[in-house]
Each structure stands twice: as C-alpha cells, then as structure tokens.
N, C-alpha and C positions, 0 to 999 in steps of 0.2 A: 528737535533734531536739526543738526547742521550738516548739510551735504556738500559744502563748498570749501575748497582749499585754494591757496594762492594769494599773492599780494597784488601785483600789477597785471598778471594774467591769472584769472580765476577760473576754476573748473567746478562745475556742479553736476552731480549725478542724480538721476531720478528713475522711478519705475519699480515694478515688482516682477518676480519670476513668472507668475501666472496671470499677471495683468495683461491689458491689451497691448502694451508696448513698454519699452525701456528707452532711455535716452540720456543725453548729456548736453550741456552748454558750456562753451569756453568763451570768456569775455576778456577783452584787452588784447586779443591777438592782433598783431599788426596787419595792415592792409597790404595787398599785393602778394600774399603767399599763394603759390600755385596749388590748386586742388587736382590731384591725379587720381581719378576713380579706379584705375587699374591697380595703382599702388595700394589704395585703401582695401580693395578686394583681396589683394595678395596677403596683406596683414591679417585681415579677417579670416582668411583661409587657415592660417596657422593656429587659430584658436578653435576652429570647428572640430567637432567630434569625428574621429575616423577610426574604423576598425574595432576590434574587441577590447583594445586597451583604453577605450573611451566609452562614455555613456551612449546609449542607443537613442537618446533624444536628439533629433535632427532638426535644427533650425536653419532657415535660409540665411539669416543674419545679413539682410540687405539694408545698409545704412541709407537713410533718406535725409539729406541736408535741407532743412526748412527755412534757414535764415543765415545771414552773414556771408553769403557767397554770390557773386555776380560775374557772369562771363568767365567762369573758371578760376577766379581769384577771390581771396578774402577781401571783404569790404572794410574791415576794421570794426564792424558792429558785432554784437553777440552772435556767435555761430552755434546753431543748435542742430543736433542729429537725433533722429528717432529711429528705432528698430522695432518692428512688430514681432510679438510673440505668436507663434502659430501651433507648434507641436507640444501643447500642454495636456497633461492628464491630471486635472485637479482632484479627481476622485481618489487618486493614490494617497492623498494626504488627509482625507476626511476622517479616517479612523484613528489618526494619531494627533488630532488637534489638541487633545488634552494630555497626551503622553509625550513629553519632550524627548527628542532624539539625542543620545549622548554625543557630545562634541559639537552640537549645533547651538544656535542662539534661541531655540524655541522657548526655553524656560525664562531666560533673562529678558527676552522680548515681551513675553506675556506680562511679566512684572512691570517692565518699563512703560508699556503702552496700555496697561489695564485691560488686556484681552482684545483690544481693537486692532491689533496688527494682522496683516494678511499672512497667515501661516502656510499657505500653499507653496510648496517648493522652497520654503525659506523666505518667501516674500522679498522684502527690501534687502535682506541679508544674503541673498543667493548669489552664487558665482555667475549667474546669468547676467547680472548687470555689468560684468567685465567686458561684454561685447561692445558696450558703448564706450568704455575706456579705450579699447583698441581702435575704434573708429576715429575718435578725436585724436588719439595718440598717433595714428598714421599720418595725419596732417602735420603734426609737430615733428615727427620723425623725418619726413621727407624735407621739410623746411631746414632742419638741422643738417641733413645729409647734403643738401645743395650748398651749404656753407662749409663743407668738409668736416662736419662733426658727425662721427659714426658711433652707433650703438649696436652691441651684439651680446647675446646671453647664451650660455650653454648649460646643460644639466651636468653640473660638476659632480654630483653624487646622487644616486638613487638607491636607497636601502644600503646594501653592502658593496655596491659597485661604484667605482670612481672613474670619471673621464680623464683624458689627457689634460695637461696644463696648456694655457695659451703660450704660443711661441712668439716672442716679441719680434723676431726677425721675419716671420711670415704671418704676422697677425692680420693684415688686411685681407690676405687670401683666406684665412680662417674665418674672418668676419663674413666674407662673401659666401663661403660654404654654409655657415650656420644660418645666415639669413635667407637661404634658399631651401632650408630643410624644415619639415614638419616636426621631426624629432631631433632637437638641436644637441647633437653629440659629435665630438671631433673624432673619436675612435670608433670605427664601424664595428669592431668585434665587441666592444663594450656596449654599443647600441643594441646589438642583437641580444646580449645577455640581459640588459635592462628590460627590453620588451618581453622577453621570456619570463622574467621575474614578475612583471606587471600582470601577465596573463596567468601565472600561477596564483597570484593573489586573488585575481578574479574567480578562478576555479575554486578557491578555498573561502570564498565569500568574504574576502578581506581587502585591504588597501595599503598603499605605500606612499611615503613621502620622500623628500630629498632636499638638495641644496642647489640653487641656481646661482651662477656667477656671471655678473654683468660687467662689461668694460666699456667705457666711453672714451674715444680718442679725439684729440685736437680741441678740447675745451680751452678757451682762453683763461689765463690766470686772472684772479681778481673777482670772481663771481662769489656771491654769498656774503654773509655778515657773521661776525662773532656772536656767541651766545645763542639767542633764541631763533634767529633766522639763519643759522648755519646751514651749509649745504647738507651736512649729515642730518640735521633736524628736519629740514623740509622734505628731503627724499624719504626719510624714515616715516614721517607722518603720512605721506602719500602711499607708500608701500603697505603700511599697516591698514590702509583702507581696502586692501585686497584681503578678504576674509581668511584665506588659507595661509597667509604669511604670518609666521609666529616669531621670527627673529631676523634682524638685519645687522650686518657689520660692514665696516669699511676697511680696505687694505688688510692688514694682518688681523684686525678685529680682536677676538678673544685670545688669539695666539700671542698677543703682546704680553700676556701673563707669563709666557715661557721665555721671554727675551730680556736682555739687559739693555740699558740705554745705549751702550756702545755699538750694539748691532740692531737696535730698533730705530735709531735716527736715520733719516735719509740725507746724505751729505750733498751739498750743492756744488756744481761745477758749471763752467762755461764751455760749451761745445758748439763750434761753428757760429759763434756770436749769439748763442741762445742759452738761457739759463735752464739747466736740467738737474735732476737728482740722480745719483748713481744707483740708488735703489728706490723702490716705491712702496715701502711698507705702510705708509700712511694713506695709500690709495688716492693720491692726487689732491689731498686736502690738508691744509695747515690752518689752525685757528678758525675752522669753519668756512674757510675761503679756498677756492681752487688755486693750485700752484702751477698749473699748466701741464702736469704729468697726467697719465691716464687715470680716469676715475674708476675705481674698482669696488664693486658692491657684491656682497653675498646675501642671499635671501633664503631663509628656511621655509620650505613648503610642507605643511603637516600632511599626514595621510588623510585621504578623503574620509570625512566623518560618517557618511552614509555607507554602512556595510550591512549585509543581509544575515549576519550571525545573530543569534539570540543574545540580547543585552538587558541588563537590569535598568529599570526606569521607575517612574511614579505616575500615578493618575492625579493630575493637578486639581481635578474637581472633587474626587472622593478622598484625596490625600491618602491613598493606599499605595503600597509597593506593587509593582507589576513587572512584567518582562515585555520586550519589544523585538520584533523582527521587521526590519525595514524592507518594504517592497518598492517597486518602481524601477527607474532607470538611473544608474549612477556610475561614476567613473571609478575604476579600481586604482587609478592614479591621475592626478590633474597636473602634475609638474610640467609635462611636455606641452600642455595647452596654456599653462600659466606663464611660460617664459615670454610670450609676446605681450601679455598683459603687463608684466614687469617692465619690459622695454618701453611700452607705451606710456606707462605712468611716469617713468623716469624722464621721457622726452617732454611730457607736459610740464614737469617741474623745471627742467632745464630751460624751456621757453620762458617761463616766468623769471628765472634767474637772469637770463640774457636781457629781457626787456627791462627788468629792474635796473640792471647795470648800464645799459646803453640807450634805453628809451625806445620809442616806437620805430626809430630808424636804425635799430640794431644790425639789420642785415647790411646796410650800406657801410656802417662803421667797421664791421668785420671784414668786408671786402677791401677796405682801405688799409687794414693792418698788414 
C-alpha cells in the first residue's frame, strides 16, 4: 500500500475510521510558513457534520501538531498532525464484516488484504481520513493566500439543482462569501432547494451526489510539466485519493466534445503589459503547465454509498446471496463537507508545484515578481 503523493513536497495519510487516531505528514514544506490555529480550526469546521443533512457522528476533530513546527512557524522538517477518533460505534459493523456494502470497498479490500483489513467504518478507505487532509491543507491554503493565491469551491450542481456561475467581475467577493459558508453555494434560493432535497433523500433512506467547481486565482504561469507530471495529472491523482470523487475535469472538460477548434482555443492578448487569454476554456493549463489564467477544476462527488434501504449483496464466507440493510450513522449527502477537502487537496498539490518550480525559497521569489 502506498499512501504518499508528491515530488518535492510529499504528503502521507494514515489511520483508520475506528482506530485510535488518524493523521498525515507533509515533508518538504519550506520553513517559515506561519501556523494559524484559528484558520486551521475554521477550515476543520467546514468539514464537520452539522444538522440533519449530515451524519450524526460528532467528532471534535482537534488537530494536534506533533512535529515540524516551532514558535508558530514551520521548521522545514516533516510536519505531522494527528487527530484522535472518539465517537466510534464499531459494533454497528460487526454484523456486516462478511457482507460487502454496495458502493463501498469492503469486497475489494477483503480480496486485496486477505481479510486482514480493518472493516470497521470502512477502515483506511473511510472518508474519516479526510479530516487529516483538511488539517494539513489548511496550512498550505493560508501560505498560498498570503502570497495572493486564492482557492474557492462551490457546489455547482446537486442532483437536479445548479448554482450560479462565477462572476469574473466580482469573483473575489464571491470567494470571500463561499469561504465563510458551511454550505458553499452562491445562490441562496438554490441553497435552500438543495438542502431540502438532501433532507428528502434522508427521509427516503437514500443519498445524493453532485459536482464541485473549484477556481484558483493568481497562480504564476510555468508550473507543472508536460506528460506525466502535468498539473492535470498531479491534481487528478490527488483528488482521486478522496474516495467519493469519481470524475475530474479541467476547464470545459468533456464539453470540448461539443466544440470546434475555432471556439475551443483560448486566444492570447496583451492587456496592461500582461499576457492573458480572451477565454479560459482550457482552465488555466496548456500542455500540462499553468498559463497564468484562473485554474478551473470540476469534481464529481458520488451519492453516499451507505443508505438504509434494502440492497442485494453476498455472504463472502458462505458464498451465498443475501440482502443488506445498513444501520449506523451516515450522510445523506457529503458534497457540502467534501468541498473543503477538495480545496485542501488542491492546496497541497499547488504547494508541491510551487516548490518544484521555485525551490525552498518560493515565497521570496513570488514576492519579488
């Protein structure tokens, strides 16, 4: 099992849903990055379960930094954060250890690890581990923000409902609004309808998915490499480490199939002595390398796999067909909690791209530009 991504800034994730703790280590992070515990707490709060549209499992999610920080700044050595698990109910899973839940990794994990995997709450495959992603990601997000690189995500679509588009003339104001909301939607009327739809799914013992749209502003041109270390490849690999993400696209993405080259290409111009493109259908990337335009990413979040309806499954010990009704505490939708996880994972990858391009003194170089 390999739980590490990155080239010059590497990120390692560890722990299980019902183990004693989860955590992550980021190595290669430059020294001198400010650690703001209030900002980390604010980011963690966006992921926490709230109300009936989320799971009833309530974890404190208090990150404990155990290495790599001294006097409020990163030291340049490996930074490790651990988060204790407290609100676990492992008995909820004892009855189904041999009956794989549809949509989950239960069956494939049992085959891969010869039945030695921790099946409680999905073990290492659980969305619980995303809390550690957010904790590390918060450090990277703030470091980027202090260099005027901004990240924001909104729920572009939930089931049948779509949010408003970003407005390029007011986008920084929209970023501020989204990054101060638990339910990241621009249109308040659509937000209400989305929440009602999630609650209806809960009452019907079902779940919903949707699409997250992320925009990153003020990235310098020249980050990334062609082919296998492309910006698209590195971000996609990281996002697919989030279990609920089943599709990633950049710019127009699959909509390129509906366009001709004459309207798919982004034409270059010079405005105020700066190179820009008149459109941004390629989402800020050409040839795997950033071109200085906003980075635009869409991520598909599947409906929560754990639903309480009766479903067909098998007994892996007796090799007989059976049915399954999942009990326990589960989210009728996770997309509103997943958006900060997506933000955080992208921030971690961007930190790696910046350090790879500029070295450990990346922050000083960016300040001089």
